[in-house]
N, C-alpha and C positions, 0 to 999 in steps of 0.2 A: 240658319244660313252659314255656309262654310266658304272660306276664301278660295280654296282650290277648285271649287265648282267652275269658277271663271277660267282657270288656267289649264285644267287637265286636257281638254280637247285641243287647246291651242299649242301646247308644248310637247305632248307625248307622241304625236304622229312621227313615224320614221319611214323614210327619210323626210325631212322638211327643211325649209330655208326661211330665215328671218332677214328680210331686206332692211338695211340700215342706212338712211341718208346721212347720218352723222356718226362718225367713229373717230376715236383718238387713242393714241398710244402714248402713255406717260412714262417717263424714265423713273426708275426706282429712287434715284438720288436727286431727281429734278423737282425743285420747288417752283419752277417757272412755268411757262406755257408747255403744252404737249410737244413731244418730239415730232409726232406725225399726226396729221388730221386728214379726213377725207370721207368718202362713202364706201360702202361695201356690203357684205352679207355674212351671216352666220349659218353654217350648214350643220344640221344635226343628222349625222350619217348612220349612227347606231345608238344603242342604249349606253354605250361607253365612250363614244367618240363625237367630239364637237370641234369643228374647224372654222376658221374665219378667213376671208379674203378682203383685202382693203386696198382701194385705189387712192394712195396717199400722196400728200404733199408734205415736205419737210419744212419745219419752221426755220431751221438752220442746217443746210446740207452737211457742213463739216461736222457739226455736233451730232447729227443723225448717224453719220458713218462711225464716229467714235462710240456712240451708244450701242450700235449693232455689233461692233467688234468686241466691246467689253462683255456684252451678253453672251456672245458665242464662246469667248475665251474663259468665261467664269460661270459655267452652267450651274454650279452648286451655290453661287452667291445670289440669293433671291433679290437683293436690292440692286443687282446689276441687270436684272430683267425688266420687262415692261409690264405695265398694267393696261389692259384693254377696257375701254368704256365705249358703249354703243347705245344709240337711240334709234328705235325702230319706227316704222311708219305710223304706228298707233301712239307714238309719243312716250312709250315705255323706255326708261333709262336702265340699262343693264351694266352691272359691274361684272366683268368676265375674269377677273383675277389675273394672276401672273402668267406671262407667256413669253416665248422667245420667237419673235417673228423672223422670217426669212424672205429675201427678195425672190420673187417668182420669175424664173427665166433670166434673160439678159436684156433688160429694157433699154431702149434708146433714150426715153424720156420718162420722168415720173418715178414713183416708188410703188410698184405692185407688190404687196406684202401678203404672206400667208402664215398661218400658225395654228397651233392646237391649244384649246382651252379645256379645263377640266370641269368647270361648272359655271352657272350664271345665276346672279341674284339681283333682285330689284326691290325697292321699297314701295310697296303697294299702298294706295290710299283710295278711298271711295266708299260708296254705299254698299258695295258687294264684299267689303272686307269684314270679317267677323268682329263683333263688338265684345267678344270674350277673350281674356288672356288665356291662350291655349296653344296647342300644337296640332297640326294636321300632317299626316304622312300618307303618301300614295305610293304603293309598291307595284311596280311593273317590271317583269312579268309577275302576274299574281301567283300565289301559292295557296294551297288548300289548308284551312284551319278547321279544327272541330269547333262548332258553335252550337249553343243551346237554343237559339231562335232560328227557325227555318224560314226560307223565302220560297214562295210558290209563284210560278209564272204559268199563265194559261194562254194558249194560242187558239184562236177561233176564226172561223170563216162564216160570214153571214149570220153571226150570232150563235153558231154551233161550235162547241168545244171540240177540238181535234187533238189537242195535246196538253198535258199538264206535267210540269216538272217541279220537284221539290228538292232544294239543295240548301247548304248552309247559308245563313243570312247575317246573323249578328251575334256578338259575344260581348258582354260587359263584365268588367271586374272592378271591384272597389279596392283601391290601394293608394297610399300616400295622401289620404284625405281628398281623393278625387276619383273620378270614374274614367277608366280607359275603355274605349269602345272600338272594337274591330268589326268591320262589316264589308259586304260585297255590294256595291251599287248595281242595280239592274242594268243589263246590257252593257257591261263594262268589263274590260280585261285587266282589272286592277283590284287590289284589296286596300282598304283604308284603315288607318288608326287615328283616332282623335282623342284628346283629353284636355280638360282645363288644367291650368297650372295651379300649384298650391305652394305652401311654404317648403314642403319637402320635395316638390316636383316642379322645379322652377326653370325659367330661361337662364342661360342658353343650353343647359345640359339635357333637359327632358327629351328633346327631339332625337338625341343620340342614344340615350339610355333605353328608350322605348323599343328600339329596333334590334338592339344587341341580342336579347334572348332568342329571337327567331333564328339567328344563325346557329346557335348551339342546339336548339330544339329541332330544326329542320335539316341540319347538315348541308345548308345552302348559303351562298353569299347573298343573303336577303338584305338589300339596302333600299331605302326609299328613293324613288325616282323624283318625286316632288315633295317639297317640304314647305310648310307655312309656319312661321313663328309670329303668332298673333299677339299684339301687345295690349289689346283691349281698349285702345283709344282711337280705333278707326284706321290704324296703320299695321302693316305686317311686312316682314321680310319673306319673299317667296324665292325659292331655289329650284333650279333644275340641276340634278346631280347624276353621276354615273350609276347605272343599275346593271349588275352583271347577269348574264344568262344563267339558268339553272342547269346543273350538271346531272346527267342521267345516272351516274354511278357513284355519287357521293352521299347518298341518303344514309348509308350505314354509319356515318360519322355522328348522326343524331344521338343525343343523350337518351332519347326515348327508346325503350326496348321493343316497341311495336309501332305500326303505322299511326301517324298522328291523327288521322281521321277516325281511328278506333280507340283513342286514348284521351277522351274529352277532359275528364277531371284531372288526370295525371298531367296532361299538357299544360293546363292553365295554372295548376298548383306550382309546377316547375317554372312556368313563366314568371309568376309572382315572386318565387324564391330567387330566381336569377336576377330579376329586376331589382329586388331589394339588395342583393349582393353587389350589383354593379353600381347602383346609386349610393351605396354606403361606403364606397371606396374613396378615400381622401388622400391628398398629397401630404408632403411633409409639414405644411403649414396648416393642415386641417381643412383645406378647401376642396370642394367637389372637383372631380376630374372631367374635363371635356373630351379627352381622348378615350379610345376604347379601353375597357378593362382588360388586364392581361389574360384572363380566362377566355374572353372573346377572341383575342388575337391568336391564342393557341388554336382554337377551333377554326379560325379563318385559315391559318397555315395548313392545318390538316386537310381541310376541304380542298384547298388549292393543290396540295400534294397528291390527292386522288387522281389528278389529271396528268401526273408524271409517271415515272417508273416505280416499280415495286420497291426498289432500293430506297428511293427518295421517301416513299410513304413509310417504310419501316423506320428510317432515321427520324422523320418528322414526328411520328408517334412516340418514339423513345424520348426525344428531346422535349416534347410537350409534356409527357408524364413527369419528367424531371423538373420542368418548370413549374408544374402545379404543386409538386412536393415542396418546392422553394416558397410558394405562396403559403403553404401550410406551415412551414418551418423556415422562416427567413434565415439567411446565412449568418446573421449576427448571433444566432443560437448555437452555431458550430455543430450542428447535427448532421452526421453523414447521411447522404441520400439513401444509400442501400440499407444502412442500419435502420433508418426510419421506416422504409418500406417493409422490412422484416417485422418491425413492431406493429405495423398495420395488418400484416398477415396474422399475427398473434391475436390482434383485437377483432379478427374476422371482418375487417373492412376490405381487405384484399384476400385473394386466394393464392395458393402456392403457384398456380400456373401463371398468374400475373407477374409475380416476381421472377420466376424462372425465365419467362420469355423476355422480360426486360433485361435481365442479366446477359442472356445470350446475345441479344442485339447490341447492347452497350459494349460488350467485350469483343464483338466480331464486326458487325456491320459498321459501327461507328469508328472502327479502326481500319476500314478499307476493304473488308471482305464482302464480296458481292452475294446477293441472294439470287435465287433462280428467277429469270425473267418471265417464267410461265408459272401457272398454278401447280402447286404440289401440296399434298395433304398435310404434311408436317408443317410446312411454312404457312399454309392457310390457317391452320390451327393457332400457330404462334401469332399471326396477324390478328385473329379474333381475340386472343388473350391480351394483346396490346391495346386494342380498342376498348376492351372491357376494363383494362387498367385505367385508361384515361377517364372513362365514364365513372368508375368507382371513386377515383380521386376527386372528380368534380363534385359528386354527391357529398363526399366528406368535406370538401371546402364549403359547400352550402351549409352543411350541418354545423360546422364550426363557426361560420361567420354570420349566419342568418338566425336570428332568435326564433324560438318556438312561437313567441307572441306575434311575430310578423306573419308567419305562415297561418296561424290561427285566425288572424284578422282577415285574411283572404277567404279562408274556409267558411267563416260566418258572414262574409260580406255579401 
């Protein structure tokens, strides 16, 4: 039994509306009653946009005006904003996070308020909640992964088979003393990832760690649309989160040198290595990091840069390469970036073309010289060398930071 079986159909339809007979907006500094209460609705308009409308009554009109003004005048002060809480007609209580509401129109009476929220979370209880301490991630839109277990669907009419389809079905890997399972549910436009927690793969970090390698491997902003953090005691936090569309021209950012559907073993070996790298990253006090690993952020920036101009893409690739070098050699070692890259060429980690292209971009584009806005052979080659540079540096980071034993554990798992 999985917790998100109950929620997938209910929350992932787009567009959809959740009617809420009870809503309240709480001031960030307010320890008293809510600033606004009333009824309203939550509109899920796309995979990245969630809006709300509230027909509100102010607890104190003067205080409400002051709170709205402070929120508008201090957009970067989170505690000057509001927290939206809502209860839908099924009795589910949602925490919708921080928001900056606005008055809709020029009302003669009342407080018609609207605003944007980034995610929704509820504490789920009941017999349909998983009794295992685990994570569940649902990715929409789905992406294709190489899997060693196939799924077959048969279509028939009056008992006569008219069509049979075989496609990827499920992949399991053993890592961190647990089993991660990726699979495609039948007749669903999603891909799921589930795993029990363990001492090395614990809440609240596991749900973020598990999805980060996909962005590096696929060259897509692959974020889970639904997340369940199952505590194993019959309760779970369930989130609806933003999930970005897949770009048609960002696949070349992938660290894989070929189509992921044709690179089964390489894909999952790299997934395990990246996951080990990401989970092993600690802060200054030796604690695990909840935020994205820097290598993931570099790839996210490159993916987004593919949707801009060529100049932006060249600059982003050059900056990302320098950032990865800093991960390999932190500034406290006082190692010059270019000197270190030259040493990597000597070690055959990089090739001459990687360094030459980076030097050209660093000394030209990064100082205001434009590249051609259209494709040209020389610049296209330089672009490929820069992408290859980022990939080679990423592999070197994995080699230095991930032990051979960790990779061998996956290979024999």
